C-alpha positions as CSV (number, residue, x, y, z in Angstrom):
1,M,0.0,0.1,0.0
2,D,2.4,2.8,-1.4
3,G,5.0,2.1,1.2
4,R,3.0,3.3,4.3
5,K,3.0,1.3,7.3
6,M,-0.2,-0.6,8.1
7,I,-1.3,-0.6,11.6
8,T,-4.3,-2.5,13.3
9,T,-5.1,-1.6,16.9
10,D,-8.2,-1.4,19.2
11,I,-8.3,2.4,19.7
12,V,-6.8,5.5,18.2
13,I,-6.8,8.7,20.1
14,I,-6.4,11.9,18.1
15,G,-4.8,14.6,20.2
16,G,-2.0,14.6,22.6
17,G,-3.2,17.4,25.1
18,A,-4.7,16.8,28.5
19,A,-7.7,15.2,27.1
20,G,-5.9,12.8,24.8
21,L,-3.4,11.9,27.4
22,M,-6.0,11.1,29.8
23,A,-8.0,9.2,27.3
24,A,-4.9,7.0,26.7
25,A,-4.7,6.3,30.4
26,G,-8.5,5.5,30.6
27,A,-8.3,3.2,27.5
28,G,-5.4,1.2,29.2
29,K,-7.8,0.3,32.1
30,S,-9.2,-2.4,29.8
31,G,-5.8,-3.6,28.4
32,A,-6.9,-2.5,25.0
33,G,-4.0,-1.5,22.6
34,A,-4.1,2.1,21.6
35,F,-2.4,4.6,19.5
36,L,-2.2,8.4,20.4
37,M,-1.6,10.7,17.4
38,E,-0.3,14.2,18.0
39,A,0.1,16.8,15.3
40,L,3.1,18.4,17.1
41,D,6.4,17.0,17.8
42,E,5.6,16.3,21.4
43,C,2.7,15.9,23.5
44,A,1.2,18.3,26.2
45,K,2.8,21.6,25.1
46,K,-0.3,23.7,25.9
47,I,-0.2,22.4,29.4
48,H,3.4,23.8,30.0
49,V,1.9,27.5,29.8
50,T,-1.3,27.0,32.1
51,G,-1.5,28.8,35.1
52,N,1.4,31.1,34.1
53,G,3.5,28.0,34.2
54,R,2.2,26.7,37.4
55,C,-0.9,24.5,36.2
56,N,-4.1,25.3,38.0
57,L,-5.3,21.9,37.3
58,T,-8.5,21.8,39.4
59,N,-10.5,23.5,42.1
60,L,-11.9,22.5,45.3
61,H,-15.1,24.5,44.8
62,M,-16.8,22.7,42.0
63,E,-20.2,23.7,41.2
64,E,-22.4,23.5,38.1
65,D,-22.4,27.2,37.5
66,C,-18.5,27.1,37.0
67,F,-19.2,25.7,33.6
68,F,-21.1,27.0,30.6
69,T,-22.7,24.7,27.7
70,G,-25.2,25.4,25.1
71,G,-27.5,22.7,26.4
72,K,-29.5,22.0,29.4
73,E,-27.6,19.0,30.6
74,G,-25.4,19.3,33.6
75,V,-21.7,19.1,33.2
76,L,-20.8,17.7,36.7
77,E,-23.4,15.0,36.0
78,R,-21.2,13.8,33.1
79,L,-18.2,13.8,35.4
80,S,-19.7,11.8,38.1
81,G,-17.5,8.6,37.4
82,F,-14.3,10.5,37.3
83,G,-14.5,14.1,38.7
84,H,-12.2,16.5,40.3
85,R,-11.6,14.4,43.5
86,E,-10.6,11.3,41.5
87,L,-8.4,13.5,39.3
88,M,-6.4,14.8,42.3
89,A,-6.2,11.3,43.7
90,Y,-4.9,10.1,40.1
91,F,-1.8,12.6,40.3
92,E,-1.0,11.9,43.9
93,E,-1.3,8.0,43.5
94,A,1.2,8.9,40.4
95,G,3.7,10.6,42.9
96,V,2.7,14.2,42.1
97,L,2.2,16.1,45.4
98,L,-0.4,18.9,45.2
99,H,-1.6,21.9,47.2
100,D,-4.2,24.5,47.0
101,R,-4.4,28.4,47.4
102,N,-8.0,29.2,48.4
103,G,-9.3,26.3,46.5
104,Y,-7.2,26.6,43.5
105,V,-5.3,23.2,43.0
106,Y,-1.6,23.2,41.7
107,P,1.2,20.8,41.8
108,R,3.1,21.1,45.0
109,T,6.2,22.3,43.0
110,D,4.2,24.9,41.0
111,Q,5.4,23.7,37.8
112,A,3.4,22.8,35.0
113,A,5.9,20.6,33.5
114,V,5.4,18.1,36.3
115,I,1.7,17.6,35.1
116,A,2.8,17.3,31.6
117,R,5.4,14.6,32.4
118,C,3.0,12.6,34.4
119,L,0.3,12.6,31.8
120,V,2.7,11.5,29.1
121,R,4.2,8.7,31.5
122,K,0.9,7.5,32.4
123,A,-0.7,7.3,28.9
124,K,-1.1,3.7,28.1
125,G,-0.4,3.0,24.6
126,R,2.1,4.2,21.8
127,I,2.3,7.9,21.0
128,L,2.8,9.0,17.5
129,T,3.9,12.7,17.1
130,G,4.0,14.9,14.1
131,Q,0.8,13.2,12.9
132,R,-1.9,15.6,12.0
133,V,-5.1,14.0,11.1
134,L,-7.5,15.9,8.7
135,P,-11.1,15.0,8.2
136,S,-10.1,13.8,4.7
137,E,-7.9,11.1,6.1
138,I,-10.6,9.3,8.0
139,T,-13.0,6.7,6.8
140,F,-15.8,6.0,9.1
141,P,-17.3,2.5,9.4
142,E,-20.0,2.0,6.8
143,A,-21.6,-0.9,9.0
144,P,-21.8,-1.8,12.8
145,G,-18.5,-3.5,13.7
146,A,-16.6,-2.2,10.7
147,P,-13.3,-0.6,11.6
148,F,-12.5,3.2,11.1
149,L,-9.5,3.7,8.8
150,I,-7.0,6.6,9.3
151,E,-4.6,7.2,6.4
152,T,-1.8,9.6,7.1
153,K,1.4,10.4,5.1
154,D,3.2,7.7,7.2
155,A,0.7,5.1,8.0
156,A,-2.6,3.5,7.4
157,I,-4.5,2.8,10.7
158,R,-7.3,0.6,11.3
159,C,-9.1,0.7,14.7
160,R,-12.3,-0.4,16.3
161,A,-12.9,2.6,18.2
162,L,-11.8,6.2,17.8
163,V,-11.5,9.2,20.5
164,L,-11.3,12.8,19.2
165,A,-9.6,15.0,21.8
166,T,-8.3,17.5,19.4
167,G,-9.0,20.5,21.5
168,G,-10.6,23.9,20.1
169,R,-9.1,26.7,18.3
170,C,-7.2,28.5,21.0
171,G,-3.5,28.5,20.3
172,Q,-2.4,27.1,16.8
173,S,1.2,27.2,18.2
174,F,0.0,24.3,20.4
175,G,-1.6,22.4,17.6
176,C,-5.2,23.8,18.2
177,R,-6.5,24.3,14.7
178,G,-10.1,23.2,15.0
179,D,-9.6,20.0,13.0
180,G,-11.8,18.0,15.3
181,Y,-14.9,20.0,14.2
182,G,-14.5,18.8,10.8
183,I,-14.0,15.2,11.7
184,A,-16.9,15.2,13.9
185,E,-19.0,17.0,11.3
186,K,-18.0,14.2,8.9
187,A,-19.4,11.7,11.3
188,G,-22.8,13.4,11.4
189,H,-22.4,15.8,14.2
190,T,-23.3,19.4,14.4
191,V,-20.9,22.2,15.6
192,R,-22.0,25.3,17.7
193,T,-19.8,27.9,16.3
194,A,-16.5,28.4,18.2
195,V,-15.5,31.6,19.8
196,P,-12.8,32.6,22.2
197,A,-13.2,32.7,25.9
198,L,-11.1,33.7,28.9
199,T,-9.6,36.5,26.7
200,P,-9.0,40.3,27.1
201,L,-11.8,42.6,26.0
202,M,-10.8,45.1,23.2
203,T,-11.9,48.6,23.1
204,D,-11.2,52.0,21.3
205,L,-12.0,54.0,24.6
206,P,-10.2,57.3,24.4
207,Y,-7.8,57.9,27.4
208,L,-7.6,54.3,28.2
209,S,-3.7,54.7,27.5
210,I,-3.3,56.9,30.6
211,A,-4.1,54.0,32.9
212,A,-2.2,51.4,30.7
213,G,-0.3,48.9,32.8
214,V,-2.3,49.6,36.1
215,R,-3.7,46.6,38.0
216,A,-6.4,47.2,40.3
217,G,-9.4,45.4,42.1
218,G,-12.8,46.1,40.7
219,A,-15.8,44.6,39.1
220,I,-17.1,44.2,35.6
221,R,-20.5,44.1,34.3
222,L,-20.9,43.1,30.6
223,Y,-23.9,44.2,28.4
224,R,-25.3,42.7,25.4
225,S,-27.7,44.9,23.4
226,G,-28.2,46.8,26.8
227,R,-28.9,43.7,28.8
228,L,-26.7,42.5,31.6
229,A,-25.0,39.3,30.3
230,A,-22.4,38.5,32.8
231,S,-20.5,40.1,35.9
232,A,-17.2,39.0,37.6
233,E,-14.9,40.7,40.3
234,G,-11.2,40.5,40.8
235,E,-8.0,42.1,39.7
236,I,-8.6,44.2,36.5
237,Q,-5.5,44.8,34.3
238,L,-6.0,48.1,32.0
239,L,-4.0,47.9,28.7
240,S,-3.8,50.8,26.2
241,D,-6.5,49.0,23.8
242,A,-8.0,46.4,26.2
243,V,-9.3,45.4,29.6
244,S,-7.8,42.3,30.9
245,G,-7.4,40.4,34.1
246,I,-9.6,37.7,35.4
247,P,-12.8,39.6,35.7
248,A,-12.6,40.6,31.9
249,F,-11.8,36.9,31.0
250,Q,-14.7,35.6,33.0
251,V,-17.1,37.8,30.9
252,S,-15.5,37.6,27.6
253,R,-17.4,34.5,26.1
254,E,-20.4,36.8,26.2
255,A,-18.5,39.4,24.4
256,S,-17.5,36.9,21.7
257,Y,-21.2,35.7,21.2
258,A,-22.4,39.3,21.1
259,V,-20.0,40.0,18.3
260,L,-20.9,36.7,16.6
261,N,-24.7,37.7,16.6
262,K,-23.9,41.4,15.7
263,E,-25.2,42.7,18.9
264,T,-24.0,45.9,20.7
265,C,-21.7,45.1,23.5
266,S,-20.5,47.3,26.4
267,A,-19.0,47.1,29.9
268,V,-19.1,48.9,33.2
269,I,-16.3,49.0,35.7
270,D,-16.7,49.7,39.4
271,F,-13.3,50.2,40.8
272,L,-14.6,50.4,44.4
273,P,-17.0,47.4,44.6
274,E,-16.0,46.5,48.2
275,L,-18.0,49.6,49.3
276,S,-21.7,49.5,49.8
277,S,-24.0,52.1,48.6
278,E,-24.5,53.7,52.0
279,E,-20.5,53.7,52.6
280,W,-20.0,55.2,49.0
281,E,-22.8,57.9,49.5
282,K,-21.1,59.1,52.6
283,I,-17.5,59.4,51.0
284,R,-19.1,60.9,47.9
285,T,-20.8,63.5,49.9
286,E,-17.9,64.5,51.9
287,R,-15.5,64.5,49.2
288,L,-17.8,67.0,47.2
289,S,-18.3,69.1,50.4
290,S,-14.5,69.5,50.7
291,A,-14.2,70.6,47.1
292,G,-16.5,73.2,47.7
293,Y,-19.1,72.0,45.6
294,S,-21.9,72.3,48.0
295,E,-22.7,75.1,50.3
296,G,-22.3,74.8,54.0
297,S,-19.1,72.7,53.7
298,S,-18.4,71.1,57.2
299,S,-14.6,71.5,56.7
300,P,-13.4,74.9,57.6
301,E,-10.3,74.3,55.3
302,S,-11.8,72.8,52.2
303,L,-9.8,71.8,49.2
304,F,-11.5,74.7,47.3
305,M,-10.1,77.1,50.2
306,T,-6.5,75.6,50.2
307,G,-5.8,75.4,46.5
308,G,-6.8,71.7,46.1
309,T,-6.6,70.3,42.6
310,V,-9.0,68.0,40.6
311,A,-6.6,65.1,41.5
312,D,-7.1,65.8,45.2
313,L,-10.8,65.1,44.9
314,T,-10.1,61.3,44.3
315,D,-6.8,60.8,46.0
316,G,-6.7,57.7,48.0
317,L,-9.7,56.2,46.5
318,V,-8.2,54.7,43.3
319,H,-4.8,54.6,41.5
320,P,-4.0,58.0,40.4
321,K,-3.9,57.0,36.6
322,I,-7.4,55.6,36.9
323,A,-8.4,58.8,38.4
324,S,-6.8,60.8,35.9
325,M,-8.2,58.6,33.0
326,A,-11.7,59.3,34.5
327,A,-11.1,63.1,34.7
328,R,-9.7,63.5,31.3
329,S,-12.7,61.6,29.8
330,L,-14.7,64.5,31.3
331,G,-12.4,67.2,29.8
332,L,-11.0,67.9,33.2
333,V,-7.2,68.2,34.1
334,D,-5.8,66.7,37.2
335,E,-3.5,69.5,37.9
336,K,-6.0,72.3,37.8
337,K,-6.9,74.0,41.0
338,L,-10.4,73.5,42.1
339,R,-11.0,77.4,42.7
340,N,-10.0,78.0,39.0
341,L,-12.7,75.7,37.4
342,S,-15.4,77.3,35.5
343,K,-19.0,76.8,36.7
344,E,-19.6,74.1,34.0
345,Q,-16.3,72.2,35.0
346,K,-17.3,72.4,38.5
347,E,-20.8,70.8,37.7
348,L,-18.6,67.9,36.5
349,L,-17.2,67.0,39.7
350,P,-20.0,64.6,41.0
351,K,-19.8,62.8,37.7
352,L,-15.9,62.4,38.2
353,L,-16.6,60.5,41.5
354,D,-19.6,58.5,40.0
355,L,-17.1,57.2,37.1
356,L,-15.0,55.6,39.8
357,R,-18.1,53.3,40.5
358,E,-19.5,53.1,36.8
359,F,-16.9,53.7,34.3
360,P,-18.3,52.8,30.9
361,V,-16.1,50.8,28.4
362,P,-17.5,50.3,24.8
363,V,-16.4,46.8,23.7
364,R,-15.5,46.0,20.0
365,G,-14.7,42.5,20.6
366,T,-12.1,40.2,22.2
367,A,-8.5,39.5,21.7
368,G,-9.2,36.4,19.6
369,F,-8.3,32.9,19.8
370,E,-4.5,33.4,19.9
371,K,-4.8,35.0,23.4
372,A,-7.7,33.1,24.6
373,Q,-7.3,30.5,27.1
374,V,-10.2,28.4,26.0
375,T,-12.8,27.8,23.2
376,A,-16.6,28.3,23.9
377,G,-18.9,26.3,21.4
378,G,-18.2,23.0,19.8
379,I,-20.2,19.5,19.7
380,P,-23.5,19.7,21.6
381,L,-23.5,17.5,24.7
382,D,-26.7,16.1,23.6
383,E,-25.1,14.4,20.7
384,I,-23.0,12.2,23.0
385,N,-24.2,9.7,25.4
386,R,-23.4,9.5,29.1
387,H,-20.1,7.6,28.3
388,F,-19.0,10.3,25.9
389,G,-19.8,8.1,23.1
390,S,-21.1,9.6,19.9
391,E,-24.9,9.2,19.2
392,K,-24.1,9.7,15.4
393,C,-21.4,7.0,15.0
394,P,-20.9,3.9,17.1
395,G,-17.4,3.6,18.3
396,L,-16.6,7.3,18.2
397,F,-15.9,9.1,21.3
398,L,-15.4,12.7,22.1
399,A,-13.9,14.6,25.0
400,G,-12.4,18.0,26.2
401,E,-12.6,21.4,24.5
402,L,-13.9,19.8,21.4
403,L,-17.3,19.8,23.1
404,D,-19.5,22.5,23.9
405,V,-18.4,23.0,27.5
406,D,-16.1,25.8,28.8
407,G,-15.4,27.0,32.4
408,L,-14.5,29.8,34.5
409,C,-10.8,30.6,35.3
410,G,-9.7,28.4,38.1
411,G,-8.8,25.1,36.9
412,Y,-12.2,24.2,35.5
413,N,-11.3,23.9,31.9
414,L,-8.4,21.5,32.8
415,T,-10.7,19.7,34.8
416,W,-13.2,19.0,32.2
417,A,-10.4,18.2,29.6
418,M,-8.8,15.7,31.8
419,C,-11.8,14.1,33.3
420,S,-13.7,13.8,30.1
421,G,-10.8,12.4,28.4
422,Y,-10.3,9.8,30.9
423,L,-14.0,8.8,30.9
424,A,-14.1,8.7,27.1
425,G,-10.9,6.7,26.8
426,A,-12.4,4.2,29.6
427,A,-15.7,3.8,27.6
428,A,-13.7,3.1,24.3
429,G,-11.7,0.6,26.2
430,A,-14.9,-1.1,27.4
431,F,-16.5,-0.9,23.9
432,V,-13.7,-2.8,22.2
433,S,-13.2,-5.3,25.0
434,G,-17.0,-6.4,24.6
435,S,-17.6,-5.7,28.2
436,G,-20.7,-3.8,27.6
437,K,-21.5,-1.6,24.7
438,E,-20.0,1.4,26.2
439,A,-20.1,0.6,29.8
440,L,-17.2,1.7,32.1
């Protein structure tokens, strides 16, 4: 056959990331033979950069609302056979010590490479690297019990079960090109349009560059067509053309879908979310009074009388660059003396303080797949059975980011990838061993 190697095996796993490597480990439970095919020259490359190189692999706080999916079925129900507790035990039994910071679980060494090496070491079966598989290279069974045929430049492989763990579209440098969507479609599956998630919000907001580089606590509310779509709180990072940081990441999937659906999209930032309405109103009133804005100032030496500036009005509340950005957006100059303000400018002082609680940011989109941590969208969960087997093609199993599931920041996406991969691999092993159609 044109010089290519002929291989017959029980299971082929396409994708050597977190989901694929765990699928190989799951398949190994049954003793089934398996080949894992990875497009890059080595497996688990993407894992090395997760969690800023520390690999936040799971989270002790595991609730349904930590995940998003286009369907109605619960995500955690899918992982009932191998969830985050079993995942932690899996690594600890393999000799990888773990620890947590406020529920965020990392390897004890804080080195993602430890997790990557463990996954490769524990993967049962043979790993073939440099083997990108395209939809055109797969022939699906024409009858029940017939094999899958995968024809690459190097080999022709026949297998009884096929596991797709190709990932989504985030990070082509890590081999994530979206090939799995085409393969799944060829098998009869539908694909919910893939969009970037956990990525910065892009904006053309004037004066944002004044605060570029500032990191500050805050809360973000994101609106689609004027309706509140998502909110999150934490450390916000301001860039010259984007709002980044975990709160921005958490709401970014909604921004991506807004762009996809041609909806207007905007965000509002609260730079003082820890203050109650009553606390803020007291501070606001005192600040305006000291600035000489209202009559009957309780301060005998107000900012107005002592030569205070516009910047003094917000001093101590937020980072000076954030205050400057807010002032400039109103046409005010930080250094200008309050007593030299025109009547019109003085009328803007309440608005300046209000901007610290409700700073509007027009959102034109996200930073895209290359800067996203995960893909939203993919194969609907209602097209796979409870063992991650395809409802369209017997013997086909799907796992990880390829499916229409994405999670919040905090280890949820790696949890989904690894746990679903393990379960899909175990089900594929059971399928070929005949111990039940797809029983674990």
